[in-house]
C-alpha positions in Angstrom: -0.6 0.2 0.1 1.4 3.6 -0.8 1.4 5.8 2.3 1.7 9.5 2.0 5.0 11.4 2.6 5.9 11.7 6.1 5.4 15.0 7.2 2.7 15.8 5.0 -1.6 15.4 6.2 -4.7 14.2 4.4 -7.4 16.7 5.1 -10.9 14.5 5.0 -14.2 15.7 4.0 -15.4 15.6 7.8 -12.6 18.1 8.4 -12.2 20.2 5.0 -15.8 21.5 5.9 -14.3 23.3 9.1 -11.0 24.6 7.2 -13.3 25.9 4.7 -15.4 28.1 7.3 -12.3 29.0 9.4 -10.7 30.3 5.6 -13.9 31.9 4.7 -13.8 33.7 8.0 -10.5 34.7 7.5 -11.1 36.8 4.3 -14.0 38.2 5.8 -11.9 40.2 8.4 -9.0 40.4 5.7 -11.1 42.3 2.9 -12.6 44.5 5.7 -9.2 45.8 6.2 -9.0 46.2 2.5 -6.9 43.2 1.4 -7.2 42.0 -1.5 -6.3 37.9 -2.3 -2.9 37.2 -4.5 -2.3 33.3 -5.8 1.1 32.5 -6.2 3.5 30.0 -7.9 3.8 26.8 -5.8 7.8 26.8 -7.0 9.7 29.3 -7.8 13.9 30.3 -8.9 15.5 29.0 -6.1 17.5 32.2 -5.8 14.3 34.2 -4.9 14.6 32.2 -1.4 18.5 32.4 -1.5 18.2 36.2 -1.4 14.9 37.1 -0.3 15.1 34.5 2.9 18.4 35.0 3.1 21.2 32.3 2.4 22.1 32.7 6.7 18.5 31.2 7.6 17.9 28.0 8.6 14.8 27.6 5.6 17.7 28.2 3.0 20.4 26.2 4.7 18.7 22.8 5.6 15.3 23.0 5.2 14.1 23.9 1.1 12.8 21.4 -1.3 15.2 22.2 -4.5 15.8 20.3 -7.4 16.8 21.1 -10.5 14.2 21.0 -13.5 14.5 19.4 -17.5 16.2 23.3 -18.3 18.7 22.5 -15.9 17.7 25.5 -13.3 17.5 25.2 -9.6 13.7 24.8 -8.6 12.6 25.5 -4.7 9.6 25.0 -3.5 8.0 27.7 -1.6 8.9 27.5 2.2 7.4 30.7 2.6 5.2 33.2 1.4 6.8 36.9 1.6 9.4 36.7 -0.9 7.2 35.4 -4.0 5.0 38.2 -3.6 7.5 40.7 -3.4 8.9 38.9 -7.0 5.0 39.3 -8.3 4.2 43.4 -7.2 8.0 43.6 -8.9 7.3 41.5 -11.8 3.8 42.5 -12.3 4.3 46.5 -11.9 2.2 46.6 -8.6 4.8 48.8 -7.0 3.9 52.1 -9.0 0.5 51.4 -7.8 -1.2 53.6 -5.4 -0.5 52.8 -1.4 -0.9 51.1 0.7 -1.0 47.9 -1.2 -2.4 45.7 1.1 -2.5 41.8 -0.3 -3.3 38.4 1.1 -2.6 35.0 0.3 -4.2 31.2 1.6 -1.3 28.5 0.5 0.4 25.5 1.4 4.3 25.8 2.1 7.2 22.9 2.0 9.9 22.9 4.6 11.9 19.6 5.3 11.9 19.7 9.0 11.3 17.3 11.9 7.5 16.5 11.4 5.7 16.9 15.1 2.5 18.0 16.6 1.6 21.4 14.8 4.4 21.3 12.4 4.9 19.2 9.2 6.8 19.6 6.0 3.6 20.5 4.3 1.6 23.9 6.0 -0.7 25.5 5.4 -0.5 29.6 6.3 -2.6 32.6 5.9 -0.2 35.5 5.1 -0.7 39.4 4.6 1.8 41.9 3.2 1.1 45.4 3.6 3.5 47.4 1.1 4.4 51.4 1.0 3.4 52.3 4.4 6.6 52.5 6.9 4.7 54.4 10.3 4.1 53.0 13.5 0.2 53.3 12.8 0.9 50.8 9.8 2.1 47.9 12.3 -0.4 48.1 14.8 -3.1 47.9 11.4 -1.5 44.5 10.8 -1.1 43.6 14.2 -5.1 44.3 14.7 -5.9 42.6 11.8 -4.6 39.2 13.5 -6.4 40.1 16.3 -9.7 40.8 15.0 -9.1 37.1 13.2 -8.6 35.8 16.5 -11.4 37.6 17.6 -13.5 36.4 15.0 -13.0 32.7 16.0 -13.6 33.4 19.4 -10.2 32.6 20.4 -7.6 34.2 23.1 -4.4 34.6 21.9 -1.7 36.6 23.5 0.6 39.0 21.6 4.4 39.5 22.4 6.4 42.1 20.1 10.1 43.5 20.2 12.0 45.4 17.8 15.3 44.2 16.1 16.2 47.6 14.9 17.5 48.9 11.9 20.5 48.7 9.4 21.7 51.9 11.4 21.7 50.4 14.7 21.7 47.0 14.4 25.6 46.4 13.8 26.1 48.0 17.6 24.3 45.2 18.9 25.6 42.3 16.6 28.8 43.5 18.0 27.4 43.0 21.5 26.0 39.8 20.9 29.0 38.5 19.1 31.1 39.5 22.7 28.3 38.1 24.5 28.4 34.4 22.8 32.0 34.3 22.3 32.5 34.1 26.1 30.0 30.8 25.9 31.4 29.5 22.2 32.5 26.1 24.0 29.0 25.3 24.8 26.9 26.2 21.5 25.3 24.3 19.3 27.6 23.5 16.1 24.8 25.6 13.9 25.0 28.4 16.4 29.0 28.3 16.2 28.5 29.3 12.6 26.1 32.0 13.4 27.8 34.2 15.6 30.1 35.6 12.7 27.2 35.6 9.9 24.3 36.4 12.3 24.5 36.1 15.7 20.7 37.2 16.5 19.6 33.8 14.9 21.6 32.4 17.9 18.5 33.7 20.2 16.3 31.5 18.5 17.9 28.4 18.5 15.8 25.5 19.9 18.9 23.7 21.5 18.3 23.7 25.2 22.2 24.6 26.2 21.4 27.7 23.7 18.4 28.6 25.0 19.9 28.7 28.3 22.8 30.8 27.5 20.6 33.5 25.6 18.6 34.3 28.2 21.1 36.3 29.8 22.3 37.7 26.6 21.8 41.7 25.7 18.5 42.9 25.0 17.6 44.3 21.2 15.5 47.2 22.4 18.7 48.7 24.9 20.2 49.3 21.8 18.0 51.1 19.1 18.5 54.1 17.3 16.2 56.9 18.6 14.6 56.6 15.5 13.7 52.4 15.7 12.8 53.6 19.5 10.7 56.4 18.5 8.8 53.8 16.5 8.5 51.2 18.7 7.5 53.7 21.2 4.6 54.6 18.8 3.6 51.3 18.2 3.2 50.6 21.8 1.4 53.4 22.4 -1.3 53.0 19.1 -1.8 48.9 20.6 -2.5 50.5 24.1 -5.0 53.4 22.8 -6.8 50.7 21.0 -7.6 48.2 23.8 -5.1 45.2 22.8 -3.4 43.9 25.5 0.7 43.1 24.7 3.6 41.9 26.2 7.2 43.3 24.8 9.4 40.4 25.0 12.8 41.3 23.4 13.7 37.9 22.6 11.6 37.6 20.1 13.6 37.7 16.9 12.0 36.3 13.5 13.3 33.4 11.4 14.2 34.4 8.4 16.7 37.3 7.5 14.4 39.9 5.9 12.9 41.3 9.0 13.7 44.9 10.8 12.3 47.2 13.4 9.2 45.8 14.5 8.5 42.3 15.2 5.5 40.1 16.6 3.9 36.5 17.8 0.4 35.5 18.4 0.9 32.7 20.9 -1.2 30.2 22.8 -0.7 28.5 26.1 -3.0 25.4 24.9 -0.9 23.1 22.0 2.2 22.6 23.6 5.8 23.9 22.6 4.7 24.9 19.2 3.0 27.5 21.1 3.4 30.5 17.8 -0.1 30.5 16.2 1.1 34.0 14.3 4.3 35.7 13.0 5.4 38.4 11.9 7.2 42.1 11.5 8.5 44.8 9.0 10.7 43.9 6.3 11.4 47.4 4.8 14.8 46.4 2.8 13.2 43.2 1.0 11.3 44.8 -1.8 14.7 46.7 -2.9 16.8 43.7 -1.9 14.7 41.9 -5.1 15.4 44.3 -7.4 12.0 46.7 -7.0 12.3 50.4 -5.6 12.8 51.5 -1.9 8.9 50.3 -0.6 8.3 49.2 3.0 6.6 46.4 4.1 4.8 44.5 7.1 3.1 41.4 7.2 2.5 38.0 9.0 2.2 34.7 8.7 -0.6 32.3 10.6 -0.4 28.3 10.8 -3.6 27.1 10.0 -3.1 23.6 11.1 -2.1 25.3 14.7 -4.8 27.4 14.2 -7.3 24.7 14.0 -5.4 22.9 17.4 -6.1 26.0 19.1 -9.5 26.0 18.1 -10.2 22.5 20.0 -8.2 23.1 22.5 -10.3 26.3 23.3 -13.7 24.2 22.4 -14.3 26.8 19.7 -14.3 24.9 16.5 -17.4 25.8 14.8 -20.8 23.1 14.7 -21.2 22.8 11.3 -24.3 21.2 9.6 -23.7 18.8 6.1 -26.9 17.0 6.3 -28.3 16.1 3.5 -32.1 18.3 2.6 -33.5 15.3 0.8 -32.7 11.6 0.1 -34.6 9.6 -2.7 -35.2 6.2 -2.2 -36.3 4.4 -5.0 -37.4 0.7 -6.1 -37.4 -0.2 -9.8 -36.2 0.7 -13.4 -38.7 3.7 -13.7 -38.7 5.0 -9.8 -34.7 5.4 -10.2 -35.3 7.6 -13.4 -38.2 9.9 -12.0 -35.5 10.0 -8.6 -32.6 11.1 -10.5 -34.9 13.8 -12.4 -36.3 14.9 -9.3 -33.1 15.0 -7.7 -31.5 17.2 -10.7 -34.7 19.7 -10.1 -34.4 19.8 -6.4 -30.3 21.0 -6.6 -31.3 23.6 -9.2 -33.5 25.0 -6.8 -30.6 25.1 -4.4 -31.2 22.3 -2.5 -28.9 19.3 -1.4 -30.5 15.9 -2.6 -29.6 12.3 -3.8 -30.9 9.6 -5.2 -29.7 5.9 -5.2 -26.6 5.4 -7.3 -25.8 2.0 -6.6 -28.9 0.2 -6.7 -29.2 -1.0 -2.9 -32.4 -2.4 -1.1 -35.0 -0.4 0.5 -33.5 -1.3 3.7 -29.5 -0.1 3.0 -31.1 2.8 1.2 -32.8 4.0 4.7 -29.8 3.0 6.5 -27.2 5.0 4.0 -29.7 8.4 4.2 -29.7 8.0 8.3 -25.7 7.7 8.0 -26.0 11.1 5.6 -28.5 12.9 7.8 -31.2 13.2 5.4 -33.7 15.6 6.6 -36.3 14.3 4.6 -36.6 11.1 2.7 -38.8 10.4 -0.2 -39.9 7.0 -1.7 -40.8 6.1 -4.5 -41.7 2.8 -6.0 -44.2 1.2 -9.2 -47.2 2.5 -7.0 -46.0 6.4 -6.6 -45.0 6.2 -10.5 -48.4 5.0 -11.4 -50.1 7.5 -9.1 -48.0 10.6 -8.9 -48.3 10.9 -5.3 -45.5 9.6 -2.5 -44.6 9.7 1.1 -42.6 12.2 2.4 -40.8 11.6 5.6 -39.4 13.8 8.2 -36.1 12.4 9.8 -36.3 13.9 12.9 -39.4 12.9 13.8 -41.2 10.5 11.6 -44.0 12.3 10.5 -45.1 11.8 6.8 -47.0 14.0 4.8 -48.3 13.3 1.3 -46.8 15.4 -1.4 -47.4 15.1 -5.6 -44.1 14.3 -8.0 -45.9 16.8 -10.6 -45.8 19.6 -8.1 -42.0 20.1 -7.5 -43.3 23.6 -5.1 -45.2 20.8 -2.8 -41.9 19.1 -1.8 -39.8 22.3 -1.5 -42.2 23.9 0.8 -41.8 21.1 3.3 -38.4 20.8 3.1 -37.4 24.3 3.1 
């Protein structure tokens, strides 16, 4: 038996309805904020992620699915959405549109990492990107969008924010980090020893217990901010406070991708174990320019849908969706089968969920099937019903019955609507 690759999931019909409902509610909030949907290729040229995500990131160094195509080009399955969106807006000339340019996407992404609860090799994301607005108000707007999604779903998720500085002030912070971690270099994992020279900020995000313990006493990003970054961060905090959004400043937050600067943030749940970050994002003002576009600011986030579903379940907030059938038409005999098919087509054209027997079951088996599919009503057709053009409509919830005319579909509709 062929099985699905490790780290992937099947979303079966009994769950896909939940996913669709959640996705539609997320879309509703995004549209309320004026964001439009963008759809992206599943794969891009590898250079996009090397330049956009950063060749010092774990994503590029360890986790990408990369292959050479028939034209000898290096191609990678998308590990995240932001770089692809930036490539798209540059290629399609959207950088000259009226700003801000606000986009959202619902995509699957791919990373080769150890599968565990809340982390898979193919995973699903909702993400937003806002370009051309560099004020703290834009940061607050994007954060409040995420917050409103959680409110729409009835979830209690805490917000943590930080600032990791800009190219002007970050070198001083990097120097302080290098000095601190150099004194502990013998205890760092091999990966973090390599990060020490290239990108010491990434050591703060290491999942090794030893490195995490060392990082607890490392210098804080907010102690090294320049005046502009400090003013930006203070402005964000003031806006969030005035909006009634509770938050905590966590100076240990860094993002796993190299393009972030200034504001970074995470929405965290304590209900799903170690993989507690449900949504993470921040500002990336230099990314568009680094990929060949104009100097255009950007801020966004990505929300893991699998983890979101886990939180909904943990907090007992999964929506109760009805997948019941409006009418099942049981039939016995060739003429009845034809009449049942004709009637089911007519009812579906009127917007009802109607089915008839397609596999030649006995009447008893058809009634069991109707019950399994939670049919609200059942209509039984046999030779006598075809001859008289009258039949019995049964209400499955209370077993009550009413006689209806096969030639007057409205009489059936009036009872099942």
